[in-house]
C-alpha positions as CSV (number, residue, x, y, z in Angstrom):
1,M,11.8,-13.1,-14.5
2,D,8.8,-11.5,-16.1
3,P,6.2,-10.4,-13.5
4,R,3.3,-11.1,-15.9
5,T,4.1,-14.8,-16.0
6,V,4.1,-15.0,-12.2
7,F,0.7,-13.3,-12.0
8,N,-0.7,-15.5,-14.8
9,K,0.5,-18.7,-13.0
10,H,-1.2,-17.7,-9.7
11,P,-4.6,-16.1,-10.5
12,Y,-6.1,-16.5,-7.0
13,A,-3.1,-14.9,-5.3
14,T,-3.2,-12.1,-7.9
15,M,-6.9,-11.5,-7.1
16,V,-6.2,-11.3,-3.4
17,T,-3.3,-8.9,-4.1
18,A,-5.5,-6.7,-6.2
19,V,-8.1,-6.5,-3.4
20,F,-5.4,-5.7,-0.9
21,L,-4.0,-2.9,-3.1
22,F,-7.5,-1.5,-3.6
23,S,-8.1,-1.5,0.2
24,L,-4.7,0.1,0.7
25,L,-5.6,2.8,-1.8
26,I,-9.0,3.5,-0.2
27,T,-7.4,3.6,3.3
28,A,-4.7,6.1,2.2
29,F,-7.3,8.3,0.5
30,Y,-9.4,8.3,3.7
31,F,-6.3,8.9,5.9
32,F,-5.1,11.9,3.9
33,G,-8.7,13.4,3.6
34,L,-8.9,13.1,-0.2
35,Y,-12.6,12.1,-0.1
36,P,-14.6,15.3,-0.5
37,G,-17.5,15.6,1.9
38,V,-16.5,12.6,4.0
39,P,-15.5,13.6,7.5
40,E,-12.6,11.6,8.9
41,T,-13.4,9.8,12.2
42,Q,-11.2,7.6,14.2
43,P,-13.5,4.6,14.4
44,K,-13.9,4.5,10.6
45,L,-10.1,4.9,10.1
46,D,-9.5,2.1,12.7
47,R,-11.9,-0.2,10.8
48,L,-10.2,0.5,7.5
49,L,-6.8,-0.1,8.9
50,T,-8.0,-3.4,10.5
51,I,-9.4,-4.6,7.1
52,T,-6.2,-3.5,5.3
53,V,-4.0,-5.4,7.8
54,I,-6.2,-8.5,7.5
55,L,-6.0,-8.4,3.7
56,F,-2.2,-7.9,3.9
57,V,-2.0,-11.1,6.0
58,A,-4.3,-12.9,3.6
59,T,-2.2,-11.8,0.6
60,S,1.0,-12.9,2.3
61,V,-0.4,-16.3,3.2
62,T,-1.8,-16.8,-0.3
63,W,1.5,-16.0,-2.0
64,I,3.5,-18.2,0.4
65,T,1.0,-21.0,-0.3
66,A,1.2,-20.5,-4.0
67,I,5.0,-20.5,-4.0
68,I,5.1,-23.6,-1.8
69,L,2.6,-25.5,-4.0
70,R,4.6,-24.4,-7.1
71,W,7.8,-26.0,-5.5
72,D,6.0,-29.3,-5.2
73,T,5.3,-29.4,-8.9
74,I,8.9,-28.7,-10.0
């Protein structure tokens, strides 16, 4: 199975996944202190983690929905 065809068939799920991965990258950079000049504070990290978890749930639901809808058309 070629991953490119899966992503091409589900563009909205792909967009949600891209936003989640970007959020995960930003959160990881912030957690490890890779932003120069930006002090790490617990409330900011908590907010980033909350947003990342919400986007993970949205990504999971989007892909599950896309797969279920794809089964209906087979």
